[in-house]
VEXDREN-2710 file (C-alpha; in Angstrom, 1 decimal):
% VEXDREN-2710
k/r/px/py/pz
1/MET/0.0/0.0/0.0
2/SER/1.3/3.3/-0.9
3/ALA/0.6/5.9/1.9
4/GLY/1.1/9.5/2.0
5/THR/-0.4/12.9/1.2
6/ALA/-1.1/13.2/-2.5
7/THR/-2.8/15.6/-4.8
8/ALA/-3.3/15.1/-8.5
9/PRO/-0.1/16.0/-10.4
10/ASN/0.3/19.6/-11.5
11/THR/-2.6/20.9/-9.4
12/ALA/-0.6/24.1/-8.8
13/ARG/-0.8/24.8/-12.6
14/GLY/-4.1/25.6/-14.3
15/ARG/-6.0/26.7/-11.2
16/VAL/-9.2/28.5/-12.5
17/MET/-10.2/31.9/-11.0
18/VAL/-13.8/32.3/-10.7
19/GLY/-15.1/35.1/-13.0
20/HIS/-11.8/35.2/-14.9
21/ASP/-12.1/34.4/-18.5
22/ALA/-15.4/32.4/-18.1
23/LYS/-15.2/31.2/-21.8
24/ASN/-12.0/29.4/-21.4
25/ASN/-11.9/28.9/-17.6
26/PRO/-15.4/28.2/-16.3
27/PRO/-16.1/28.8/-12.7
28/GLN/-15.4/25.8/-10.4
29/PRO/-18.1/23.9/-8.5
30/SER/-18.8/24.5/-5.0
31/GLU/-17.4/22.0/-2.4
32/LYS/-20.8/20.4/-2.2
33/ILE/-21.2/19.9/-5.9
34/PHE/-17.5/18.6/-6.1
35/GLN/-18.2/16.2/-3.3
36/ALA/-21.3/14.8/-5.1
37/GLN/-19.1/14.4/-8.2
38/VAL/-16.5/12.4/-6.3
39/ILE/-19.0/10.3/-4.5
40/GLN/-20.7/9.5/-7.9
41/ILE/-17.4/8.4/-9.5
42/ALA/-16.6/6.2/-6.4
43/ARG/-19.8/4.5/-6.4
44/MET/-19.6/3.9/-10.1
45/ASN/-16.4/2.1/-9.5
46/GLY/-17.6/0.0/-6.5
47/TRP/-16.3/2.0/-3.7
48/LYS/-18.1/2.2/-0.3
49/VAL/-18.5/5.8/0.7
50/PHE/-18.9/7.4/4.1
51/HIS/-19.4/11.2/4.6
52/PRO/-20.3/12.6/8.1
53/ALA/-23.2/15.0/7.1
54/THR/-23.0/18.5/8.7
55/MET/-26.0/20.2/10.1
56/ARG/-26.6/23.9/10.2
57/GLY/-27.5/25.1/13.8
58/HIS/-30.0/27.8/14.8
59/ASP/-27.2/30.3/15.0
60/GLY/-26.1/29.6/11.4
61/SER/-23.0/27.6/12.5
62/TYR/-22.2/24.2/11.0
63/ARG/-22.0/21.1/13.2
64/THR/-21.2/17.5/12.6
65/PRO/-23.0/15.4/15.3
66/LEU/-20.2/12.9/16.0
67/THR/-17.7/12.3/18.8
68/GLY/-14.1/12.9/18.0
69/ASP/-11.4/15.4/16.9
70/LYS/-12.4/18.3/14.6
71/GLY/-10.9/18.2/11.1
72/PHE/-11.5/14.6/10.1
73/PRO/-11.4/14.1/6.3
74/ASP/-14.6/14.7/4.3
75/LEU/-14.8/11.1/2.8
76/VAL/-13.8/7.6/3.7
77/LEU/-13.7/5.4/0.6
78/ALA/-13.3/1.6/0.8
79/HIS/-13.0/-0.9/-2.0
80/PRO/-12.5/-4.6/-1.7
81/THR/-9.5/-4.8/-3.9
82/ARG/-8.1/-1.1/-4.1
83/GLY/-8.0/-0.3/-0.4
84/CYS/-9.1/2.5/1.6
85/ILE/-8.8/6.3/1.0
86/LEU/-9.4/9.1/3.3
87/ALA/-10.0/12.3/1.2
88/GLU/-10.3/16.0/2.1
89/LEU/-12.1/18.0/-0.5
90/LYS/-11.5/21.6/-1.1
91/THR/-12.5/24.2/-3.7
92/ASP/-9.5/25.6/-5.7
93/LYS/-9.1/28.5/-3.2
94/GLY/-10.1/26.4/0.0
95/ARG/-7.3/25.9/2.6
96/LEU/-6.8/23.2/5.1
97/SER/-7.6/24.3/8.8
98/ALA/-5.2/23.7/11.6
99/GLU/-7.4/20.7/12.7
100/GLN/-7.4/19.2/9.0
101/LYS/-3.5/19.6/9.0
102/SER/-3.2/17.7/12.1
103/TRP/-5.3/14.8/10.8
104/ALA/-3.3/15.0/7.7
105/THR/-0.1/14.5/9.7
106/ALA/-1.4/11.7/11.7
107/LEU/-3.0/9.8/8.7
108/GLN/-0.6/10.3/5.8
109/LYS/2.1/7.7/6.8
110/TRP/-0.6/4.9/7.5
111/VAL/-3.2/5.4/4.9
112/ASN/-3.9/6.6/1.5
113/TYR/-4.7/10.2/2.3
114/TYR/-5.4/12.9/-0.4
115/VAL/-6.5/16.5/-0.5
116/TRP/-8.5/16.7/-3.8
117/ARG/-9.7/19.8/-5.6
118/PRO/-12.1/20.2/-8.6
119/ALA/-9.0/20.4/-10.9
120/ASP/-8.1/16.9/-10.0
121/LEU/-11.3/15.2/-11.3
122/ASP/-9.5/13.6/-14.1
123/TYR/-6.9/12.1/-11.7
124/ILE/-9.7/11.1/-9.2
125/ALA/-11.5/9.1/-11.8
126/ARG/-8.3/7.3/-12.8
127/ARG/-7.5/6.6/-9.0
128/LEU/-10.9/5.4/-8.2
129/GLY/-11.2/3.4/-11.5
130/GLY/-8.0/1.6/-10.8
131/HIS/-6.2/3.2/-13.6
132/GLN/-3.4/5.2/-11.7
END
C-alpha cells in the first residue's frame, strides 16, 4: 500500500479563477457539488462511501454530530481490492484548517490520504477506477 499525502499531479498549474475568462476557464463547482461528483465516481467504480453530514445550527454555524477530533477528512472510501482512501475535499481556493492539517499529519504515513480539488477530477476518476 502506498501511503502519504497526495494531490493530482500539477494541481498548482491551471487553477481557475472564478469570474476570470469564463469562456476558457469556467467557474469551479462549490465543495458540495464537487463532493457529489467524487461520490458518484466512487460508487460507479464499486467503492463504499462514508461522509459525515454536517447540520446547520440555529445560530447559522455548522455542526457534525459525531464524537471525535475536529477536522476529520470529508470522505472515507473503501474498495475490496483497491484499499481505503481518506480524502479531504477543497475548492480551488480552499485551505486546510489547523485541525485538518493535524489529521493529515496523523494519517498520511498510514493510509492513502488525499487533498482533492475540482481540478483533480481526471486524476480522481483514474485513481478510483484503478487506472493510476
